[in-house]
LUMLO-415900 format. One record per residue: chain; x, y, z of N, C-alpha, C in turn; residue in three letters; residue number from 0. Coordinates in steps of 0.1 Angstrom, whole numbers, plus 5000, padded with zeros to 4 digits. Each point is the difference from the previous one (the first is absolute). Layout:
A,X,Y,Z,X,Y,Z,X,Y,Z,ala,NUM
...
***
This chain:
A,4271,5367,5701,4998,4999,4986,5013,4997,4993,met,0
A,5000,4990,4991,5012,4996,4993,5003,5009,4988,tyr,1
A,5012,5005,5000,5005,5009,4989,5010,4992,4991,ala,2
A,4998,4999,4988,5009,4993,4991,5014,5008,4999,pro,3
A,5011,4992,5000,5013,5006,4998,5002,5005,4986,gly,4
A,5011,5006,4998,5004,5005,4986,5002,4988,4991,pro,5
A,4996,5002,4987,5002,4988,4991,5014,4996,4998,pro,6
A,5003,4987,4998,5014,4996,4999,5007,5006,4988,pro,7
A,5013,5002,5001,5008,5006,4990,5002,4990,4989,lys,8
A,4999,5005,4987,5003,4991,4989,5015,4998,4998,lys,9
A,5004,4988,4998,5015,4997,4997,5003,5003,4985,asn,10
A,5005,5012,4998,5002,5004,4986,5012,4992,4994,ser,11
A,5008,4993,5008,5011,4992,4994,4996,4987,4995,lys,12
A,4989,4994,5004,4996,4987,4996,4998,4998,4985,leu,13
A,4993,5009,4993,4998,4998,4986,5013,5000,4992,pro,14
A,5010,5008,5005,5013,5001,4994,5007,4987,5002,ile,15
A,5000,4994,5012,5006,4987,5002,4994,4989,4992,ile,16
A,4987,5000,5000,4993,4990,4992,5003,5001,4985,ile,17
A,5001,5013,4995,5003,5002,4986,5014,4996,4997,gly,18
A,5009,5002,5009,5014,4996,4997,5001,4985,5000,ala,19
A,4992,4993,5009,5000,4985,5000,4995,4995,4987,gly,20
A,4989,5006,4995,4994,4995,4987,5010,5002,4989,val,21
A,5007,5012,5000,5010,5002,4990,5011,4990,5000,leu,22
A,5005,4996,5012,5011,4990,5001,4995,4987,4995,ala,23
A,4988,4996,5003,4994,4988,4995,5000,5000,4985,leu,24
A,4996,5011,4994,4999,5001,4986,5014,4999,4993,val,25
A,5010,5006,5006,5013,4999,4995,5005,4986,5001,leu,26
A,4998,4994,5011,5005,4986,5002,4993,4991,4990,ile,27
A,4987,5002,4998,4992,4992,4991,5005,5002,4986,gly,28
A,5004,5012,4997,5005,5003,4986,5013,4993,4998,gly,29
A,5009,5001,5010,5013,4993,4999,4999,4985,4998,leu,30
A,4990,4994,5008,4998,4986,4999,4995,4997,4986,ile,31
A,4991,5008,4995,4994,4998,4987,5011,5001,4989,gly,32
A,5009,5010,5002,5011,5002,4990,5009,4988,5000,phe,33
A,5003,4994,5013,5009,4989,5001,4994,4988,4993,ala,34
A,4987,4998,5002,4993,4989,4994,5000,5001,4985,val,35
A,4998,5012,4995,5001,5002,4985,5013,4997,4995,leu,36
A,5011,5005,5007,5014,4997,4996,5003,4986,5000,arg,37
A,4994,4993,5010,5003,4985,5001,4994,4993,4989,gly,38
A,4989,5005,4994,4994,4993,4989,5006,5004,4986,asn,39
A,5010,5009,5000,5006,5003,4987,5007,4988,4995,asp,40
A,4999,4998,4987,5007,4989,4993,5015,5004,4998,lys,41
A,5009,4990,5002,5014,5003,4998,5003,5002,4986,pro,42
A,5010,5009,4997,5004,5003,4986,5011,4990,4996,thr,43
A,5003,5000,4987,5010,4991,4996,5012,5008,4994,thr,44
A,5003,5012,5006,5011,5007,4996,5013,4993,5004,thr,45
A,5010,5001,4992,5013,4993,5002,5008,5006,5011,gly,46
A,5008,4992,5006,5010,5005,5010,5014,4994,4996,thr,47
A,5010,5006,5006,5013,4996,4996,5006,4990,5010,thr,48
A,4994,4999,5012,5005,4991,5010,4995,4986,4998,gly,49
A,5007,4990,5006,4996,4986,4998,4993,4995,5013,ser,50
A,4998,5009,5010,4994,4995,5012,4985,5000,5000,ser,51
A,4994,5007,4991,4985,5001,4999,4995,4989,4990,gln,52
A,4990,4993,5005,4994,4989,4991,4992,5007,4990,ala,53
A,5000,4994,4987,4992,5006,4990,4985,4999,5003,pro,54
A,4992,5011,4996,4986,5000,5003,4993,4990,4991,val,55
A,4991,4992,5005,4993,4990,4992,4992,5007,4989,pro,56
A,5000,4994,4988,4993,5005,4989,4991,4989,4994,val,57
A,4990,5005,4992,4991,4990,4994,5001,5000,4985,gln,58
A,5002,4988,4995,5000,4998,4985,4990,4989,4997,ala,59
A,4989,5004,4994,4989,4990,4997,5004,4991,4989,asp,60
A,5008,5004,4991,5004,4991,4989,5015,4998,5000,lys,61
A,5005,4989,4995,5015,4998,5000,5007,5010,4992,pro,62
A,4994,5005,4989,5006,5011,4992,5000,5013,5008,ser,63
A,4991,5002,5009,5000,5013,5008,5013,5001,5008,asp,64
A,5004,4988,5006,5012,5000,5009,5012,5004,4992,ala,65
A,5001,4995,4987,5012,5003,4992,4999,5015,4996,val,66
A,4988,5004,4995,4999,5014,4995,5003,5010,5011,gln,67
A,4994,4998,5012,5003,5009,5011,5014,5000,5005,asn,68
A,5006,4988,5000,5014,4998,5004,5009,5008,4991,tyr,69
A,4998,4999,4987,5009,5007,4990,4998,5015,5001,leu,70
A,4987,5004,5002,4998,5014,5002,5007,5006,5012,gln,71
A,5000,4992,5011,5007,5004,5012,5015,5002,4997,ala,72
A,5006,4991,4992,5014,5001,4997,5002,5013,4991,leu,73
A,4992,5002,4990,5001,5012,4992,4999,5013,5008,ala,74
A,4992,4999,5010,4998,5012,5009,5010,5001,5011,gly,75
A,5009,4991,5001,5011,5000,5010,4994,4997,5014,gly,76
A,4990,4993,5001,4993,4997,5013,5004,4985,5004,asp,77
A,5010,4999,5008,5005,4987,5004,4991,4992,5009,ala,78
A,4994,5007,5010,4991,4994,5009,4988,4994,4994,gln,79
A,4994,5008,4990,4988,4994,4993,5004,4988,4992,thr,80
A,5012,5001,4993,5004,4989,4992,5002,4987,5009,ala,81
A,5006,5002,5012,5002,4989,5009,4986,4994,5005,leu,82
A,4990,5009,5001,4987,4995,5005,4994,4990,4991,ser,83
A,5004,4999,4988,4995,4990,4990,5008,4987,5001,tyr,84
A,5009,4998,5009,5008,4988,5001,4994,4990,5009,ala,85
A,4998,4988,4996,4995,4989,5008,5009,4997,5012,ala,86
A,5013,5001,4998,5010,4998,5010,5010,5012,5000,thr,87
A,5002,5007,5011,5008,5011,5001,5015,4996,4999,gln,88
A,5008,5008,4992,5015,4997,5000,5006,5001,5013,pro,89
A,5010,4992,5003,5007,5000,5013,5008,5013,5002,ala,90
A,5006,5005,4989,5008,5012,5000,4994,5011,4991,asp,91
A,4997,5011,5005,4994,5011,4992,5009,5012,4998,thr,92
A,5013,4998,5002,5010,5011,4999,4999,5008,4987,thr,93
A,4998,4992,4989,4999,5007,4987,4986,5001,4995,phe,94
A,4990,4997,5008,4986,5001,4996,4994,5013,5007,leu,95
A,5005,5011,4996,4996,5013,5006,4997,5010,4989,thr,96
A,4993,5010,5004,4997,5011,4991,5012,5006,4993,asn,97
A,5011,5002,5008,5012,5006,4995,5006,4992,4989,glu,98
A,5001,4987,5002,5006,4991,4990,4991,5000,4987,val,99
A,4987,5000,5003,4990,5000,4988,5001,5013,4992,leu,100
A,5002,5011,5008,5001,5013,4993,5012,5000,4991,ala,101
A,5012,4994,5005,5012,5000,4992,4998,4991,4988,ala,102
A,4992,4989,5002,4997,4991,4989,4992,5007,4989,ser,103
A,4990,5007,5004,4991,5006,4990,5007,5012,4994,asn,104
A,5010,5006,5007,5008,5010,4993,5009,4995,4989,lys,105
A,5006,4988,5003,5008,4993,4990,4991,4996,4988,leu,106
A,4989,4994,5002,4991,4995,4990,4986,4999,5005,ala,107
A,4992,5010,4999,4986,5000,5006,4991,4989,4994,pro,108
A,4992,4994,5009,4991,4990,4996,4987,5007,4996,ile,109
A,4995,4997,4988,4988,5006,4995,4992,4991,4990,ala,110
A,4989,5005,4995,4992,4992,4990,4997,4986,5004,asp,111
A,4995,4999,5012,4997,4987,5006,4988,4994,4994,ile,112
A,5000,4987,4995,4989,4994,4994,4999,4986,5006,thr,113
A,4988,4997,5007,4998,4987,5006,4986,4996,4995,val,114
A,4998,4990,4992,4987,4996,4995,4992,4995,5012,pro,115
A,4987,5003,5000,4991,4996,5011,4999,4984,5001,val,116
A,5003,4995,5012,4999,4986,5002,4992,4998,5013,val,117
A,4989,4993,5000,4992,4997,5012,4998,4985,5002,asp,118
A,5009,4992,4995,5000,4986,5001,5003,4996,5015,asp,119
A,4992,4993,5006,5002,4996,5014,5012,4991,5002,glu,120
A,5004,4994,4989,5012,4990,5001,5012,5006,4993,tyr,121
A,5001,5013,4998,5011,5006,4993,5013,4999,5010,ala,122
A,5011,4998,4994,5013,4999,5008,5011,5009,4993,tyr,123
A,4998,5004,4988,5010,5009,4994,4992,5010,4992,thr,124
A,5005,5013,5000,4993,5011,4993,5010,5006,4991,ile,125
A,4997,5001,4987,5009,5007,4991,4998,5015,5001,asp,126
A,5011,5007,4998,4999,5015,5001,5011,5005,4991,ala,127
A,4999,5013,4997,5010,5007,4992,5001,5014,5005,ser,128
A,5011,5006,4999,5002,5014,5004,5013,5005,4993,tyr,129
A,5002,5013,5000,5013,5005,4995,5009,5004,5011,thr,130
A,5013,4998,4999,5010,5004,5010,5010,5008,4992,arg,131
A,5000,5013,5002,5008,5009,4993,4997,5001,4985,gly,132
A,4987,4998,4997,4996,5000,4986,5001,4987,4993,gly,133
A,5006,4990,5006,5001,4986,4994,4990,4991,5005,lys,134
A,4993,4993,4991,4989,4992,5005,5005,4987,5006,lys,135
A,4993,4996,5011,5003,4988,5007,4988,4991,5000,val,136
A,5001,4988,4996,4989,4990,5001,5004,4990,5010,asn,137
A,4992,4998,5010,5004,4990,5010,4987,4995,5006,thr,138
A,5001,4992,5011,4989,4994,5007,5003,5000,5015,ser,139
A,4989,4999,5008,5001,5000,5015,4992,4989,5005,phe,140
A,5005,4993,5010,4993,4989,5007,4991,5006,5010,ser,141
A,4988,4995,5001,4990,5005,5009,4993,4989,5008,val,142
A,4994,5003,5011,4993,4990,5008,4988,5007,5007,gln,143
A,4990,4992,5004,4989,5006,5007,5003,5000,5015,lys,144
A,4998,5011,5006,5003,5001,5015,4987,5005,5006,asp,145
A,4992,4990,5005,4987,5004,5005,4991,5004,4989,gly,146
A,4994,5013,5001,4992,5005,4990,5008,5009,4990,asp,147
A,5013,5001,5002,5008,5009,4992,5011,4992,4993,ser,148
A,5005,5006,4989,5010,4994,4992,5014,5007,5003,trp,149
A,5010,4992,5000,5014,5005,5004,5010,4995,4989,lys,150
A,5011,5006,5000,5012,4995,4993,5007,4990,5009,leu,151
A,5004,4989,4994,5008,4990,5008,5013,5006,5005,arg,152
A,5006,5008,4991,5012,5007,5004,4999,5015,4995,glu,153
A,5005,5009,5008,5000,5014,4996,5013,5005,4996,ala,154
A,5011,4992,5003,5013,5005,4997,5009,4988,4996,ala,155
A,5011,5004,4992,5009,4989,4996,5011,4999,5010,tyr,156
A,5003,4987,5004,5011,4997,5009,5013,4999,4993,asp,157
A,5008,5011,5001,5013,5000,4992,5012,4995,5009,leu,158
A,5006,4990,4995,5012,4994,5006,5013,5007,4995,asp,159
A,5007,5007,5009,5012,5008,4996,5012,4994,5006,leu,160
A,5000,4987,5005,5011,4994,5007,5012,4999,4991,ser,161
A,4998,4998,4987,5012,4999,4991,5005,5013,4994,ser,162
A,4993,5011,5004,5004,5013,4994,5003,5010,5011,arg,163
A,4996,4998,5012,5003,5009,5011,5013,4997,5006,leu,164
A,5008,5011,5001,5014,4999,5006,5001,5009,5012,asn,165
A,5007,4995,5010,5001,5008,5013,5008,5012,4998,lys,166
A,5009,5000,4990,5010,5012,4999,4994,5010,4990,thr,167
A,4990,4997,4992,4995,5009,4990,4985,5002,5003,leu,168
A,4996,5012,5005,4986,5003,5003,4991,4998,4987,pro,169
A,4988,4995,5003,4990,4998,4990,4988,5008,5004,met,170
A,4996,5010,4992,4989,5009,5003,4989,4999,4989,ile,171
A,4988,4997,5004,4989,4999,4990,4990,5011,5002,ile,172
A,4998,5008,4990,4991,5012,5000,5002,5008,5013,asn,173
A,5012,5002,5004,5004,5008,5011,5000,4993,5014,gly,174
A,4997,4987,5000,5000,4993,5013,5011,4989,5000,val,175
A,5008,5000,5010,5011,4991,5001,4996,4986,5003,thr,176
A,5005,4990,4993,4997,4986,5002,5008,4995,5011,val,177
A,4993,4994,5010,5007,4994,5011,4996,4985,5002,glu,178
A,4993,4994,4991,4997,4986,5001,5002,4994,4986,ser,179
A,5003,4986,5001,5001,4993,4987,4987,4998,4992,asp,180
A,4989,5001,5007,4987,4998,4994,4991,5012,5003,ser,181
A,4994,5006,4990,4992,5012,5001,4987,4998,4992,ile,182
A,4990,5008,5003,4987,4999,4992,4998,5013,4993,ala,183
A,4996,4999,4987,4998,5012,4992,4987,4999,4992,leu,184
A,4993,5011,5000,4987,5001,4992,5004,5000,4985,phe,185
A,4991,4997,4991,5002,5002,4986,5004,5014,4997,pro,186
A,5010,5003,4993,5005,5013,4997,5014,5000,4995,gly,187
A,5006,5012,5001,5014,5002,4995,5009,5004,5012,ser,188
A,5012,4993,5001,5009,5002,5011,5014,5003,4996,tyr,189
A,5006,5011,5004,5013,5004,4996,5010,4996,5011,glu,190
A,5010,4992,4996,5011,4995,5009,5012,5010,4999,phe,191
A,5004,5005,5012,5011,5009,5000,5009,4996,5012,thr,192
A,5012,5007,5001,5009,4998,5011,5001,5013,5007,thr,193
A,5008,5001,5011,5002,5013,5007,5012,5008,4995,ser,194
A,5006,4995,4989,5011,5007,4994,4999,5003,4986,thr,195
A,5006,5011,4995,4999,5003,4986,5011,4992,4992,lys,196
A,5008,4993,5007,5011,4992,4993,4995,4987,4995,asn,197
A,4989,4994,5006,4996,4987,4996,4985,5001,4998,ile,198
A,4995,4993,4990,4985,4999,4997,4997,4986,4998,ser,199
A,4987,4997,4998,4996,4986,4997,4998,4999,4985,tyr,200
A,5008,5007,4992,4999,4999,4986,4991,5010,4993,gly,201
A,5000,5000,4987,4991,5009,4992,4986,4995,5001,lys,202
A,4998,4987,5001,4986,4995,5002,4997,4997,5014,asn,203
A,4999,5011,5008,4998,4998,5014,4986,5001,5005,asn,204
A,4990,5000,4991,4986,5001,5004,4994,4987,4997,val,205
A,4994,4994,5011,4993,4987,4999,4985,5003,5000,val,206
A,4993,4993,4992,4985,5001,4999,4993,4987,5004,ala,207
A,4990,5002,5007,4992,4989,5005,4986,5001,4994,ile,208
A,4995,4990,4993,4987,5001,4993,4989,4996,5010,asp,209
A,5002,4989,5007,4990,4995,5010,5007,4992,5011,ser,210
A,4993,4997,5011,5006,4993,5011,5005,4986,4997,pro,211
A,4997,4995,4988,5004,4986,4997,5009,4999,4989,ser,212
A,5004,5011,4993,5009,5000,4989,5014,5004,5003,glu,213
A,5010,4993,4995,5014,5004,5002,5003,5014,4995,tyr,214
A,5007,5008,5008,5002,5014,4997,5008,5001,4987,pro,215
A,4997,5011,4992,5007,5003,4988,5013,5008,5003,arg,216
A,5011,4996,4995,5012,5007,5001,5009,4996,5012,gly,217
A,4995,4991,5008,5007,4996,5012,5014,4994,4997,leu,218
A,5000,4992,4990,5012,4993,4996,5011,5009,4995,thr,219
A,4996,5012,4996,5010,5010,4994,5006,5008,5011,lys,220
A,4996,4999,5012,5006,5008,5011,5014,4995,5003,leu,221
A,5010,5009,4999,5014,4997,5002,5007,5012,5005,glu,222
A,5007,4999,5012,5009,5011,5004,5010,5004,4989,pro,223
A,5000,5013,4998,5009,5005,4989,5006,5013,5004,thr,224
A,5013,5001,4996,5007,5013,5003,4995,5010,4991,val,225
A,4996,5012,5005,4995,5011,4992,5012,5008,4994,thr,226
A,4997,5009,4991,5010,5008,4994,5006,5009,5011,ser,227
A,4992,5004,5010,5005,5008,5011,5009,4991,5008,thr,228
A,4997,4988,5002,5008,4990,5008,5013,4998,4993,gly,229
A,5000,4998,4987,5012,4998,4992,5010,5012,5002,glu,230
A,4994,5012,4999,5009,5012,5001,5006,5001,5014,lys,231
A,4991,4997,5010,5005,5000,5014,5011,4990,5003,ala,232
A,4998,4988,4994,5010,4989,5002,5013,5004,4993,phe,233
A,4999,5005,4988,5012,5003,4992,5008,5012,5007,thr,234
A,4992,5010,5005,5007,5011,5007,5007,4995,5012,lys,235
A,4994,4992,5008,5006,4994,5012,5012,4992,4997,ala,236
A,4999,4992,4989,5011,4992,4995,5012,5008,4996,leu,237
A,4998,5011,4993,5011,5008,4995,5006,5007,5012,glu,238
A,4992,5005,5010,5006,5006,5011,5009,4991,5008,ala,239
A,4995,4987,5001,5008,4990,5007,5013,4997,4993,ser,240
A,5000,4999,4987,5012,4998,4993,5010,5011,5001,ile,241
A,4995,5013,4999,5009,5011,5001,5007,5001,5013,lys,242
A,4992,4997,5011,5006,5000,5013,5010,4990,5002,ala,243
A,4998,4988,4994,5010,4989,5001,5012,5003,4993,cys,244
A,4999,5006,4988,5011,5003,4992,5010,5010,5005,met,245
A,4996,5007,5011,5009,5010,5006,5010,4993,5009,lys,246
A,4998,4987,5003,5010,4993,5008,5013,4998,4993,ser,247
A,5011,5000,5007,5013,4998,4995,5005,4985,5003,lys,248
A,4991,4993,5005,5003,4986,5003,4995,4990,4990,lys,249
A,5005,4988,5001,4994,4989,4991,4989,4993,5007,leu,250
A,5002,4998,5013,4989,4993,5008,4990,5011,5005,lys,251
A,4988,4999,4995,4989,5009,5004,4987,4992,5002,asn,252
A,4999,4994,5012,4988,4992,5003,4987,5009,4998,pro,253
A,4990,4994,4994,4987,5008,4999,5001,5008,4987,gly,254
A,5010,4999,4992,5001,5007,4987,5003,4991,4989,cys,255
A,4998,5005,4987,5003,4991,4989,5015,4998,4998,pro,256
A,5008,5010,5004,5014,4999,4998,5007,4994,5012,asn,257
A,4996,4988,5003,5006,4992,5011,5008,4989,4995,his,258
A,5013,5002,5001,5010,4990,4994,5006,4993,5012,val,259
A,4998,4987,5001,5006,4993,5012,5013,4992,4997,thr,260
A,5002,4998,4987,5012,4992,4996,5005,5005,4987,lys,261
A,5014,5002,5000,5007,5005,4988,5011,4990,4997,val,262
A,5001,4995,4988,5010,4991,4996,5010,5006,4990,thr,263
A,5013,4996,5002,5010,5005,4990,5007,5013,5005,gly,264
A,4996,5006,5010,5006,5012,5005,4996,5002,5015,thr,265
A,5007,5010,5006,4997,5003,5014,4996,5014,5001,thr,266
A,4987,5004,5001,4996,5014,5000,5002,5006,5014,pro,267
A,5003,5013,4999,5001,5008,5012,4987,5007,5003,lys,268
A,4993,4995,5011,4987,5005,5003,5000,5014,5003,glu,269
A,4990,5008,4996,4999,5014,5003,5006,5009,4989,gly,270
A,5005,4994,4989,5006,5008,4989,4992,5000,4987,thr,271
A,4988,4995,5000,4993,4998,4988,4989,5010,4997,phe,272
A,4999,5002,4987,4989,5009,4995,4991,4992,4991,lys,273
A,4987,5001,5004,4990,4992,4993,4993,5008,4988,trp,274
A,4996,4992,4990,4992,5006,4989,4990,4989,4995,ser,275
A,4989,5005,4994,4990,4991,4995,4993,5005,4988,trp,276
A,4993,4992,4993,4993,5004,4988,4986,5005,5004,asp,277
A,4998,5013,4999,4987,5006,5004,4988,4996,4990,lys,278
A,5004,4996,4988,4989,4996,4990,4994,4986,5004,asp,279
A,5006,4993,5010,4995,4987,5003,4987,5000,5007,ser,280
A,4995,5012,5004,4987,5002,5007,4989,5004,4990,leu,281
A,5003,5001,4987,4991,5005,4991,4988,4990,4997,asp,282
A,5003,4988,5000,4989,4990,4996,4999,4989,5010,asn,283
A,4997,5004,5012,4998,4991,5011,4987,4993,4999,leu,284
A,5000,4987,5003,4988,4992,5001,4997,4997,5015,lys,285
A,4991,5008,5005,4997,5000,5015,4989,4990,5002,ile,286
A,5001,4991,5009,4990,4990,5003,4997,5000,5015,arg,287
A,4988,4995,5003,4996,4998,5014,5002,4986,5004,leu,288
A,5004,4998,5012,5003,4986,5005,4986,4993,5001,asp,289
A,5000,4987,4996,4988,4993,4999,4994,4997,5014,tyr,290
A,5009,4997,5010,4996,4997,5013,4998,5013,5009,asn,291
A,5006,5011,4996,4999,5012,5007,4999,5012,4990,asn,292
A,4988,5003,4995,4998,5010,4989,5003,5014,5005,pro,293
A,5004,5002,5012,5004,5014,5004,5014,5002,4997,ala,294
A,5008,4990,4996,5014,5001,4997,5002,5000,4985,ile,295
A,5007,5010,4995,5004,5000,4986,5014,4997,4998,ala,296
A,5004,4994,4989,5014,4997,4998,5003,5001,4985,ser,297
A,5013,4999,4996,5004,5001,4986,5014,4994,4999,thr,298
A,5004,4997,4988,5013,4995,4997,5007,5011,4992,ser,299
A,5012,5004,5004,5007,5011,4993,5015,4997,5000,val,300
A,5006,5002,4988,5015,4998,4999,5005,5014,4999,phe,301
A,5008,5005,5010,5004,5014,5001,5013,5003,4993,leu,302
A,5007,4989,4996,5013,5001,4993,5010,5009,5009,asn,303
A,5001,4996,5012,5008,5007,5010,5015,4998,4998,met,304
A,5008,5010,5004,5015,4999,4999,5005,5008,5012,lys,305
A,5012,4995,5005,5006,5007,5011,5015,5001,4997,ala,306
A,5005,5012,4999,5015,5002,4998,5007,5005,5012,glu,307
A,5011,4994,5003,5007,5004,5012,5014,4994,5001,gly,308
A,5006,4998,5012,5013,4995,5001,5000,4986,5005,asp,309
A,5008,4992,4994,5003,4986,5004,5014,4999,5003,cys,310
A,5004,4988,5005,5014,4998,5004,5009,5001,4989,lys,311
A,4995,4996,4988,5008,5000,4988,5000,5014,4993,gln,312
A,4992,5009,5005,4999,5013,4994,4985,5004,4997,gly,313
A,4998,5009,4991,4986,5004,4997,4993,4988,4994,arg,314
A,4987,4999,5004,4992,4989,4995,4986,5003,4998,cys,315
A,4993,4992,4993,4985,5002,4998,4993,4987,5004,arg,316
A,4990,5002,5008,4992,4988,5005,4986,5001,4993,ile,317
A,4996,4989,4994,4988,5000,4993,4991,4988,5005,thr,318
A,4990,5003,5009,4991,4990,5005,4991,4995,4989,pro,319
A,4999,4987,4999,4991,4994,4990,4987,4996,5006,trp,320
A,4998,5002,5012,4987,4996,5007,4989,5010,4996,thr,321
A,4988,4995,5001,4988,5009,4997,4991,4999,5011,ser,322
A,5002,5007,5011,4991,5000,5011,4986,5004,4997,pro,323
A,4990,4995,5007,4986,5002,4998,4995,5010,5010,lys,324
A,4996,5012,4996,4994,5010,5009,4985,4998,5002,pro,325
A,4995,5002,5012,4986,4999,5003,4996,5011,5010,ser,326
A,4987,5003,5001,4996,5011,5009,4985,4998,5003,ala,327
A,4996,5004,5012,4986,4999,5005,4993,5013,4995,lys,328
A,4991,4998,4990,4993,5012,4994,4989,5005,5009,leu,329
A,4996,4993,5010,4990,5005,5009,5005,5009,5011,thr,330
A,5013,5001,5002,5007,5007,5010,4999,5015,4997,ala,331
A,5000,5009,5011,5000,5014,4998,5012,5005,4993,asp,332
A,5012,4994,5003,5012,5003,4994,5006,4987,4994,lys,333
A,5002,5000,4987,5004,4988,4993,5015,4998,5002,ile,334
A,5004,4988,5005,5014,4997,5003,5003,4988,4992,lys,335
A,5011,5001,4992,5004,4989,4992,5009,4990,5007,val,336
A,4997,4987,4999,5008,4990,5006,5007,4992,4988,val,337
A,5013,4997,5002,5007,4993,4989,5003,4985,5005,trp,338
A,4996,4991,4991,5002,4986,5002,5011,4995,4990,lys,339
A,5009,4992,5005,5011,4995,4992,4997,4985,4996,tyr,340
***
């Protein structure tokens, strides 16, 4: 007679393994779903400060929309969004950044933007107005159709600085050093400075740009100028140089204003002279910057120098009638006066 064996043992681990597998699949599926959803997210148009990222494409259904949104981006300090409305991207974006725009808006914020609605399919210029630092600006922008969207023909003004940029005097615009003869700037306000307190670009050192096609306001007034601080520093260095030179007991003093190379009518005994000069001669100096090298300051001064000492014929007085021209590099850490004869 056949007797059945014991019933097979149930594998209690199987449901746990199967459950874990289902859970893994669910997690993987969730991650895939999350990745798909993330991949479908639309890119934002927040600005960036770098020039390596391409502007995110934007849609402007009307030509006036492109101008309106472009100006709003400038007012908000969003360089990337402003660039996204350009039909052609500028070759150099060194000054087309959020930081430079922030400095511009701090100088004179853009506000009260008004762009009349224009939906003409054949429009090529759009009139607009806004305030910059509270002053109203009336201007226009060139536009063009780019597929189904409208763009500005130019988003920045190409500024040629070849006649104003000098290798010896730094030029800094809104905190960024200029390293090229040609730069691009958004509409806005731009302060030109140097790296020294001794020299500035004049009292009218802020240039304003209304639109990418209009010549900047104030550009012709930019001129390297000695500041009051620079005048004091130059005069102080000049006085120190004179005092040091006047301590000499010689007539021949190369590199000094009291350098006498020829004496007529008498024979001086070198090393026996005492020098004096008119200290009031430094009261009304006219200090100028060199046209070709604006880092160099110079002036003309008559010191009324005299030297008393021994000559072959006895006591004598030597009076130089020359008026050497002192100059100094005002961008140097320590100002050193150079005398030219």
